DRENDO-1510 file (C-alpha; in Angstrom, 1 decimal, always signed):
<recs>
REC; n; res; u; v; w
REC; 1; MET; -6.8; -186.4; +43.2 .
REC; 2; LYS; -8.7; -188.1; +45.5 .
REC; 3; CYS; -6.9; -190.6; +46.7 .
REC; 4; PRO; -8.8; -194.7; +46.0 .
REC; 5; PHE; -7.1; -195.4; +49.5 .
REC; 6; CYS; -7.6; -192.8; +52.5 .
REC; 7; GLY; -9.6; -189.8; +50.2 .
REC; 8; TYR; -6.5; -187.2; +50.9 .
REC; 9; THR; -7.0; -184.9; +48.5 .
REC; 10; GLU; -3.0; -184.0; +48.1 .
REC; 11; SER; -0.7; -186.8; +45.5 .
REC; 12; LYS; +2.0; -186.2; +43.5 .
REC; 13; VAL; +2.5; -187.7; +39.6 .
REC; 14; VAL; +5.8; -190.3; +39.8 .
REC; 15; ASP; +5.5; -191.6; +36.4 .
REC; 16; SER; +3.3; -190.6; +32.9 .
REC; 17; ARG; +3.1; -192.0; +29.5 .
REC; 18; PRO; +0.8; -192.4; +26.5 .
REC; 19; ALA; -1.6; -194.6; +26.8 .
REC; 20; GLU; -4.4; -195.9; +23.9 .
REC; 21; ASP; -2.3; -194.4; +20.7 .
REC; 22; GLY; -2.5; -191.5; +22.6 .
REC; 23; GLU; -5.4; -190.6; +23.2 .
REC; 24; LYS; -5.3; -190.9; +26.3 .
REC; 25; ILE; -2.2; -190.1; +29.3 .
REC; 26; ARG; -1.9; -192.7; +32.1 .
REC; 27; ARG; -0.1; -191.4; +35.2 .
REC; 28; ARG; +1.2; -193.3; +38.4 .
REC; 29; ARG; +0.6; -191.1; +41.5 .
REC; 30; GLU; +1.1; -191.5; +45.6 .
REC; 31; CYS; -1.3; -190.6; +47.6 .
REC; 32; LEU; +0.8; -187.1; +49.9 .
REC; 33; LYS; -0.5; -189.0; +53.3 .
REC; 34; CYS; -0.5; -192.8; +53.4 .
REC; 35; SER; +1.7; -193.3; +50.2 .
REC; 36; ARG; +0.0; -195.9; +48.3 .
REC; 37; ARG; +0.0; -195.5; +44.4 .
REC; 38; PHE; -3.2; -195.7; +42.6 .
REC; 39; THR; -3.8; -195.6; +39.1 .
REC; 40; THR; -5.3; -192.7; +36.4 .
REC; 41; TYR; -5.9; -191.8; +33.0 .
REC; 42; GLU; -6.3; -188.0; +31.7 .
REC; 43; VAL; -8.7; -187.6; +28.1 .
REC; 44; ILE; -8.7; -184.2; +26.4 .
REC; 45; GLU; -12.7; -183.0; +26.7 .
REC; 46; THR; -14.4; -182.8; +23.5 .
REC; 47; ILE; -17.0; -180.5; +22.6 .
REC; 48; PRO; -20.6; -181.9; +21.2 .
REC; 49; ILE; -21.0; -180.4; +18.2 .
REC; 50; MET; -24.8; -180.7; +17.3 .
REC; 51; VAL; -26.2; -180.6; +13.3 .
REC; 52; ILE; -29.5; -178.6; +12.5 .
REC; 53; LYS; -31.4; -180.6; +10.4 .
REC; 54; LYS; -33.8; -179.0; +7.5 .
REC; 55; ASP; -36.4; -179.2; +9.2 .
REC; 56; LYS; -34.8; -177.4; +12.2 .
REC; 57; SER; -34.5; -180.1; +15.0 .
REC; 58; ARG; -30.9; -180.2; +16.2 .
REC; 59; GLU; -28.9; -183.5; +17.0 .
REC; 60; ALA; -25.5; -184.9; +18.3 .
REC; 61; PHE; -23.6; -185.6; +15.6 .
REC; 62; ASP; -22.8; -189.1; +15.0 .
REC; 63; ARG; -19.2; -189.9; +13.0 .
REC; 64; ASN; -21.2; -193.9; +12.1 .
REC; 65; LYS; -24.3; -193.2; +10.9 .
REC; 66; LEU; -22.0; -191.4; +9.0 .
REC; 67; LEU; -19.9; -194.1; +8.2 .
REC; 68; ARG; -22.8; -196.1; +7.2 .
REC; 69; GLY; -24.1; -192.4; +4.8 .
REC; 70; LEU; -20.4; -194.1; +3.1 .
REC; 71; VAL; -20.8; -197.5; +3.3 .
REC; 72; ARG; -24.2; -197.3; +1.4 .
REC; 73; ALA; -23.0; -194.8; -1.2 .
REC; 74; CYS; -19.9; -196.9; -1.3 .
REC; 75; GLU; -21.7; -200.4; -1.7 .
REC; 76; LYS; -19.8; -203.1; -4.0 .
REC; 77; ARG; -17.5; -200.5; -5.5 .
REC; 78; PRO; -13.7; -200.9; -4.6 .
REC; 79; VAL; -13.2; -198.4; -1.8 .
REC; 80; SER; -11.8; -200.6; +1.7 .
REC; 81; VAL; -13.4; -199.4; +5.1 .
REC; 82; GLU; -10.3; -198.1; +5.9 .
REC; 83; LEU; -10.5; -195.2; +3.7 .
REC; 84; LEU; -14.3; -194.8; +4.5 .
REC; 85; ASP; -12.9; -194.2; +8.3 .
REC; 86; SER; -10.6; -191.9; +7.3 .
REC; 87; MET; -12.6; -190.1; +5.3 .
REC; 88; VAL; -15.2; -190.1; +8.9 .
REC; 89; GLU; -12.0; -188.8; +10.3 .
REC; 90; GLU; -11.2; -185.7; +8.3 .
REC; 91; ILE; -14.7; -184.5; +8.3 .
REC; 92; GLU; -15.0; -184.5; +12.2 .
REC; 93; ALA; -11.6; -182.7; +12.7 .
REC; 94; ASP; -12.2; -180.3; +10.0 .
REC; 95; LEU; -16.0; -180.0; +12.2 .
REC; 96; GLN; -14.2; -180.1; +15.9 .
REC; 97; ASN; -11.5; -177.7; +14.2 .
REC; 98; SER; -14.0; -174.8; +12.3 .
REC; 99; LEU; -15.2; -173.9; +16.3 .
REC; 100; GLN; -18.4; -173.6; +15.5 .
REC; 101; ARG; -20.3; -175.6; +17.8 .
REC; 102; GLU; -23.8; -176.2; +15.6 .
REC; 103; VAL; -23.1; -177.4; +12.4 .
REC; 104; PRO; -26.0; -176.9; +9.7 .
REC; 105; SER; -26.5; -180.7; +7.7 .
REC; 106; SER; -25.8; -179.1; +4.8 .
REC; 107; LYS; -22.3; -178.3; +5.5 .
REC; 108; ILE; -21.4; -182.4; +6.7 .
REC; 109; GLY; -23.1; -183.6; +2.8 .
REC; 110; GLU; -21.2; -180.7; +0.8 .
REC; 111; LEU; -17.7; -182.3; +3.1 .
REC; 112; VAL; -18.7; -185.2; +1.9 .
REC; 113; MET; -19.7; -184.8; -1.5 .
REC; 114; GLU; -16.2; -182.9; -1.9 .
REC; 115; LYS; -14.1; -186.1; -0.2 .
REC; 116; LEU; -16.1; -189.0; -2.2 .
REC; 117; LYS; -15.9; -187.0; -5.1 .
REC; 118; SER; -12.9; -187.8; -5.6 .
REC; 119; VAL; -12.3; -191.1; -4.8 .
REC; 120; ASP; -14.9; -192.5; -6.5 .
REC; 121; GLU; -17.4; -191.1; -9.2 .
REC; 122; VAL; -20.1; -193.5; -8.9 .
REC; 123; ALA; -20.5; -193.8; -4.8 .
REC; 124; TYR; -20.5; -190.2; -5.1 .
REC; 125; VAL; -23.0; -190.0; -7.2 .
REC; 126; ARG; -24.9; -192.0; -5.4 .
REC; 127; PHE; -24.7; -190.1; -2.8 .
REC; 128; ALA; -25.2; -186.9; -4.4 .
REC; 129; SER; -28.8; -188.3; -5.4 .
REC; 130; VAL; -29.8; -188.9; -1.7 .
REC; 131; TYR; -28.5; -186.0; -1.1 .
REC; 132; ARG; -29.6; -183.4; -3.0 .
REC; 133; GLN; -32.7; -185.3; -3.1 .
REC; 134; PHE; -33.1; -184.9; -7.6 .
REC; 135; GLY; -36.4; -184.2; -8.0 .
REC; 136; ASP; -36.2; -186.0; -11.5 .
REC; 137; ILE; -34.1; -187.2; -14.3 .
REC; 138; ASN; -32.2; -183.2; -15.0 .
REC; 139; SER; -31.8; -182.6; -12.5 .
REC; 140; PHE; -29.6; -185.3; -12.1 .
REC; 141; MET; -28.5; -185.5; -15.9 .
REC; 142; GLN; -27.1; -181.8; -14.5 .
REC; 143; GLU; -25.0; -182.9; -11.9 .
REC; 144; LEU; -23.2; -185.3; -14.5 .
REC; 145; LYS; -22.6; -183.1; -16.5 .
REC; 146; THR; -21.2; -180.8; -13.2 .
REC; 147; LEU; -19.0; -183.9; -13.3 .
REC; 148; LEU; -18.2; -185.0; -16.7 .
REC; 149; GLY; -17.4; -180.6; -17.2 .
REC; 150; ASN; -15.1; -180.4; -13.8 .
REC; 151; LYS; -12.6; -183.5; -15.3 .
REC; 152; LYS; -11.4; -181.9; -18.3 .
</recs>
């Protein structure tokens, strides 16, 4: 680590501790040339996930976009924002752990529907109606029948 005071590249770590909910490590360092101390932060490098959309275009995974979709599906429903945020975190962790750097949007949609089904059935149907782009009432009714059949 380069000393910000003298530019020397050798230093020793004198203290390490977690910072920001354990997402970073704060390190106090001492320059081996000028003996001045400085602080550095170490973070885990994440590889961005690319989403392959239906039209084959690609865009970076955006957790805020996913959260907005969930909020819209759960509008006026008894689902807390904290629960929605934890769902987004779980989905993002699932995607990161899959080790796939490119994920079809259909996979993300299926993960969302799987989570919503157990949280709020009305929100699930709302999300499914947009995600699956029901062409007519029959396809919508088929999804409802499937949902009701799984409850028995």
